[in-house]
KOLGUSE-30110 format. One record per atom (N, C-alpha, C): residue in three letters; x, y, z. Coordinates in steps of 0.05 Angstrom, whole numbers. Layout:
N
+---------+--------+--------+--------+
: residuo :     c1 :     c2 :     c3 :
+---------+--------+--------+--------+
:     ala :      X :      Y :      Z :
...
+---------+--------+--------+--------+
END
This chain:
76
+---------+--------+--------+--------+
: residuo :     c1 :     c2 :     c3 :
+---------+--------+--------+--------+
:     unk :   -856 :     39 :   -205 :
:     unk :   -850 :     14 :   -228 :
:     unk :   -851 :     37 :   -254 :
:     unk :   -841 :     27 :   -278 :
:     unk :   -826 :     42 :   -305 :
:     unk :   -833 :     19 :   -319 :
:     unk :   -861 :     23 :   -343 :
:     unk :   -863 :     13 :   -364 :
:     unk :   -845 :     19 :   -391 :
:     unk :   -835 :     -2 :   -399 :
:     unk :   -821 :      9 :   -429 :
:     unk :   -834 :     -1 :   -447 :
:     unk :   -845 :     18 :   -465 :
:     unk :   -871 :     11 :   -491 :
:     unk :   -853 :     18 :   -514 :
:     unk :   -848 :    -15 :   -531 :
:     unk :   -833 :    -11 :   -553 :
:     unk :   -852 :    -12 :   -577 :
:     unk :   -857 :     13 :   -596 :
:     unk :   -870 :      1 :   -627 :
:     unk :   -854 :     -4 :   -640 :
:     unk :   -860 :    -21 :   -650 :
:     unk :   -844 :    -33 :   -674 :
:     unk :   -854 :    -19 :   -710 :
:     unk :   -847 :    -10 :   -720 :
:     unk :   -855 :      7 :   -750 :
:     unk :   -860 :    -13 :   -773 :
:     unk :   -882 :    -12 :   -772 :
:     unk :   -897 :    -33 :   -794 :
:     unk :   -897 :    -16 :   -817 :
:     unk :   -895 :    -22 :   -843 :
:     unk :   -899 :      3 :   -863 :
:     unk :   -914 :    -22 :   -884 :
:     unk :   -938 :    -13 :   -895 :
:     unk :   -948 :    -25 :   -921 :
:     unk :   -936 :     -6 :   -934 :
:     unk :   -930 :    -25 :   -960 :
:     unk :   -928 :    -14 :   -994 :
:     unk :   -952 :    -22 :  -1011 :
:     unk :   -974 :     -6 :  -1018 :
:     unk :   -995 :    -10 :  -1038 :
:     unk :   -981 :     -6 :  -1064 :
:     unk :   -979 :    -27 :  -1076 :
:     unk :   -973 :    -22 :  -1107 :
:     unk :   -982 :    -42 :  -1127 :
:     unk :   -993 :    -34 :  -1149 :
:     unk :   -995 :    -50 :  -1164 :
:     unk :   -981 :    -62 :  -1191 :
:     unk :   -995 :    -90 :  -1197 :
:     unk :   -970 :   -111 :  -1203 :
:     unk :   -985 :   -119 :  -1233 :
:     unk :   -984 :   -123 :  -1249 :
:     unk :   -993 :   -145 :  -1272 :
:     unk :   -980 :   -171 :  -1270 :
:     unk :   -991 :   -182 :  -1254 :
:     unk :   -991 :   -213 :  -1261 :
:     unk :  -1005 :   -223 :  -1268 :
:     unk :  -1005 :   -246 :  -1290 :
:     unk :  -1022 :   -263 :  -1307 :
:     unk :  -1041 :   -279 :  -1288 :
:     unk :  -1066 :   -281 :  -1283 :
:     unk :  -1088 :   -293 :  -1265 :
:     unk :  -1080 :   -316 :  -1262 :
:     unk :  -1068 :   -331 :  -1287 :
:     unk :  -1061 :   -360 :  -1279 :
:     unk :  -1037 :   -365 :  -1267 :
:     unk :  -1021 :   -354 :  -1267 :
:     unk :   -995 :   -359 :  -1242 :
:     unk :  -1002 :   -354 :  -1219 :
:     unk :  -1022 :   -335 :  -1212 :
:     unk :  -1031 :   -329 :  -1191 :
:     unk :  -1038 :   -352 :  -1180 :
:     unk :  -1056 :   -362 :  -1189 :
:     unk :  -1080 :   -390 :  -1187 :
:     unk :  -1058 :   -409 :  -1186 :
:     unk :  -1047 :   -420 :  -1207 :
:     unk :  -1026 :   -448 :  -1189 :
:     unk :  -1013 :   -437 :  -1172 :
:     unk :   -994 :   -407 :  -1164 :
:     unk :   -980 :   -409 :  -1147 :
:     unk :   -994 :   -411 :  -1113 :
:     unk :  -1019 :   -399 :  -1120 :
:     unk :  -1030 :   -397 :  -1090 :
:     unk :  -1036 :   -429 :  -1088 :
:     unk :  -1046 :   -447 :  -1109 :
:     unk :  -1058 :   -479 :  -1109 :
:     unk :  -1035 :   -492 :  -1089 :
:     unk :  -1013 :   -477 :  -1104 :
:     unk :   -974 :   -498 :  -1103 :
:     unk :   -973 :   -492 :  -1071 :
:     unk :   -974 :   -475 :  -1061 :
:     unk :   -965 :   -462 :  -1043 :
:     unk :   -987 :   -464 :  -1012 :
:     unk :  -1015 :   -460 :  -1025 :
:     unk :  -1035 :   -463 :  -1008 :
:     unk :  -1038 :   -445 :   -989 :
:     unk :  -1028 :   -416 :  -1008 :
:     unk :  -1025 :   -384 :   -986 :
:     unk :  -1060 :   -377 :   -995 :
:     unk :  -1073 :   -364 :   -980 :
:     unk :  -1096 :   -363 :   -974 :
:     unk :  -1104 :   -332 :   -989 :
:     unk :  -1089 :   -313 :   -981 :
:     unk :  -1090 :   -285 :  -1003 :
:     unk :  -1068 :   -290 :  -1024 :
:     unk :  -1074 :   -271 :  -1039 :
:     unk :  -1051 :   -258 :  -1058 :
:     unk :  -1034 :   -244 :  -1043 :
:     unk :  -1035 :   -225 :  -1022 :
:     unk :  -1018 :   -213 :  -1008 :
:     unk :  -1000 :   -232 :   -995 :
:     unk :  -1000 :   -253 :   -976 :
:     unk :   -994 :   -277 :   -969 :
:     unk :   -976 :   -286 :   -991 :
:     unk :   -991 :   -292 :  -1003 :
:     unk :   -974 :   -300 :  -1022 :
:     unk :   -946 :   -291 :  -1043 :
:     unk :   -946 :   -267 :  -1041 :
:     unk :   -928 :   -247 :  -1053 :
:     unk :   -913 :   -244 :  -1032 :
:     unk :   -929 :   -246 :   -996 :
:     unk :   -895 :   -236 :   -981 :
:     unk :   -881 :   -260 :   -984 :
:     unk :   -901 :   -287 :   -979 :
:     unk :   -879 :   -315 :   -977 :
:     unk :   -868 :   -315 :  -1001 :
:     unk :   -872 :   -311 :  -1029 :
:     unk :   -852 :   -312 :  -1052 :
:     unk :   -826 :   -289 :  -1047 :
:     unk :   -837 :   -272 :  -1030 :
:     unk :   -809 :   -247 :  -1031 :
:     unk :   -801 :   -262 :  -1010 :
:     unk :   -803 :   -272 :   -978 :
:     unk :   -780 :   -287 :   -961 :
:     unk :   -779 :   -299 :   -978 :
:     unk :   -791 :   -323 :   -987 :
:     unk :   -762 :   -344 :   -998 :
:     unk :   -742 :   -339 :  -1014 :
:     unk :   -745 :   -319 :  -1040 :
:     unk :   -724 :   -302 :  -1057 :
:     unk :   -713 :   -294 :  -1035 :
:     unk :   -713 :   -280 :  -1016 :
:     unk :   -688 :   -259 :   -999 :
:     unk :   -675 :   -289 :   -985 :
:     unk :   -681 :   -310 :   -978 :
:     unk :   -674 :   -331 :   -965 :
:     unk :   -656 :   -344 :   -986 :
:     unk :   -666 :   -352 :  -1004 :
:     unk :   -652 :   -363 :  -1031 :
:     unk :   -625 :   -359 :  -1039 :
:     unk :   -627 :   -329 :  -1036 :
:     unk :   -604 :   -312 :  -1042 :
:     unk :   -579 :   -310 :  -1023 :
:     unk :   -594 :   -310 :   -993 :
:     unk :   -572 :   -309 :   -975 :
:     unk :   -561 :   -339 :   -975 :
:     unk :   -577 :   -355 :   -987 :
:     unk :   -566 :   -388 :   -976 :
:     unk :   -543 :   -388 :   -995 :
:     unk :   -541 :   -374 :  -1018 :
:     unk :   -533 :   -383 :  -1043 :
:     unk :   -512 :   -359 :  -1039 :
:     unk :   -504 :   -332 :  -1030 :
:     unk :   -475 :   -322 :  -1013 :
:     unk :   -469 :   -331 :  -1000 :
:     unk :   -480 :   -349 :   -982 :
:     unk :   -472 :   -357 :   -966 :
:     unk :   -455 :   -377 :   -962 :
:     unk :   -462 :   -403 :   -985 :
:     unk :   -451 :   -421 :  -1004 :
:     unk :   -429 :   -408 :  -1016 :
:     unk :   -421 :   -388 :  -1032 :
:     unk :   -402 :   -382 :  -1041 :
:     unk :   -381 :   -379 :  -1025 :
:     unk :   -387 :   -376 :   -998 :
:     unk :   -365 :   -368 :   -980 :
:     unk :   -345 :   -387 :   -967 :
:     unk :   -363 :   -412 :   -969 :
:     unk :   -355 :   -440 :   -957 :
:     unk :   -328 :   -441 :   -965 :
:     unk :   -315 :   -444 :   -949 :
:     unk :   -283 :   -447 :   -946 :
:     unk :   -264 :   -428 :   -961 :
:     unk :   -278 :   -398 :   -958 :
:     unk :   -264 :   -372 :   -952 :
:     unk :   -254 :   -362 :   -924 :
:     unk :   -273 :   -366 :   -912 :
:     unk :   -256 :   -361 :   -886 :
:     unk :   -249 :   -372 :   -866 :
:     unk :   -231 :   -353 :   -860 :
:     unk :   -215 :   -380 :   -838 :
:     unk :   -210 :   -353 :   -814 :
:     unk :   -237 :   -379 :   -794 :
:     unk :   -245 :   -366 :   -767 :
:     unk :   -235 :   -369 :   -745 :
:     unk :   -202 :   -378 :   -750 :
:     unk :   -183 :   -383 :   -722 :
:     unk :   -201 :   -402 :   -700 :
:     unk :   -209 :   -416 :   -707 :
:     unk :   -219 :   -435 :   -680 :
:     unk :   -205 :   -462 :   -678 :
:     unk :   -209 :   -464 :   -650 :
:     unk :   -191 :   -486 :   -643 :
:     unk :   -217 :   -505 :   -630 :
:     unk :   -235 :   -524 :   -636 :
:     unk :   -246 :   -542 :   -639 :
:     unk :   -235 :   -556 :   -608 :
:     unk :   -218 :   -568 :   -612 :
:     unk :   -209 :   -575 :   -583 :
:     unk :   -211 :   -554 :   -552 :
:     unk :   -204 :   -529 :   -567 :
:     unk :   -201 :   -518 :   -541 :
:     unk :   -234 :   -514 :   -540 :
:     unk :   -245 :   -513 :   -558 :
:     unk :   -277 :   -506 :   -551 :
:     unk :   -290 :   -519 :   -532 :
:     unk :   -287 :   -552 :   -545 :
:     unk :   -296 :   -572 :   -530 :
:     unk :   -283 :   -576 :   -501 :
:     unk :   -270 :   -565 :   -503 :
:     unk :   -257 :   -564 :   -479 :
:     unk :   -239 :   -595 :   -471 :
:     unk :   -233 :   -603 :   -497 :
:     unk :   -212 :   -622 :   -497 :
:     unk :   -181 :   -615 :   -485 :
:     unk :   -172 :   -615 :   -465 :
:     unk :   -142 :   -611 :   -470 :
:     unk :   -122 :   -622 :   -472 :
+---------+--------+--------+--------+
END
């Protein structure tokens, strides 16, 4: 029996940021984040998601997928 081991590389980057305490406190209260690290991770992910959605919306109507829905739905 062979066992395959997969290891995901997870890098932690430490950095110093100057963010007003009031902004951190308000964001933690608004989001329910328990730690500053989680708050920053969630905020970064939310921004990435927002930008991706914006790019996808911008492509609306510009992609020709050449798909026949009747064929896909097996309607002959």
